N, C-alpha and C positions, 0 to 999 in steps of 0.2 A: 419496480425493484422491490424484492422482497424485504419487509420489515423484520428486522434482526432485533433479538432480545437484547438488554442492556447488559454489558459485563461490568465485574467488578473493577472499578478504575484503580482501587488499591493494588490489585494484583498486575505483577509485572510480567509473568509468564506462564503460558498455558500447555499443557500436555498435548500430545498429538489426539489421544482419546477425548479430552476436553474439546479440542477444536473440531473434531469429526461429529461430535453430539452438537455442537454448535450449529455447525453447516447442514447438520443432517446428511452425511454422507460416511462411507466407510473410511476407516485410517487408510486403506490402500489406495484410495483415490487422492487423499491428502499428499501422502508420500509421492505418488505418481506426478501430482501438479508440481511438487518441489522439484522433481527433476526436469520437468518440462519447461518451467518458467526461471530463468537464470537469477531474477531478482529477488527470489523466495527463498531465503537462507537463514531457517531458525538457527538459534544456538544450539548446541549440543551440550548435556551436563556430562559429568565425570563418566558415568554409566553409558553414555552414548544416547540417552533419551533425548528426543526433539523437544525444544523450549521454545514456543512461539509467542513472539511480542504482540502488542496491539497493533503495530504497523504491519506484521506479519498477517494478523487476522485481516486487516483492511484489504490487503493484497489478495488474500484468499476470498473475500467476500466480492471483488471486483471480479477475479476470475471465474468464480462461481456464476456470477450474474451474466458475463459474457459467454460461458460456454452452457450452463444448464438453462438459464433465462432467454438469452438472445440467440441462441444457436449457432455461435461461433464456433468454427473449428478450432483446434489448438493453434494451429499457424495463424488462423485469423485473428484469434485473442492475443497471441504474443505481438503481432504487428500494430493492433489497436493500442496495446500498453506502451509500447515502444513510441508511438505517434504522440499518445497523450503525455507522455513523460517529456520529450521534446518540446511540446508546446507549453507544458507547465515550467519547465526550465527557461523557454524564451520569455515567458510572463514574469518569472521571478527576476531575470536579468534587467527586463525592462522597468519594473518595480524599483530594483537598486538604484538604476539610473535616475529613475524621477525622484526618489528620494535624494540623491545627490544634488540634482538640479535645485529642489526645494530648498534643501540646506543653504545651498550657495544663494538662493534668492533671498531667504531670510536673514542672512548674514549681510547681504547687500541692503536689505531694508532697515536693519538694525545701525548701520552704518551712515544712513542718510539723517 
């Protein structure tokens, strides 16, 4: 996977031009991916300019990796992202359950 330059952590939003420069692609490709991938929803300013968050950039980097580096089709990339999201949700639910069990066991231990 490509090594990406560091972004200013203080900056909350990036313009489409900044994002395109960061990814080394055309702004039209960024707009196209925005239409193709439902989970990519940048905020829009009063003038309608797109404002991409760090989370949006992470998503775009993953799309870039799948499509440009791994050779996935757009449909294949969408399916891969959906599968990974489902797996992440499952892991998150499992982690929550384990944390509750741990909390309950610690309470039992403290009562002994």
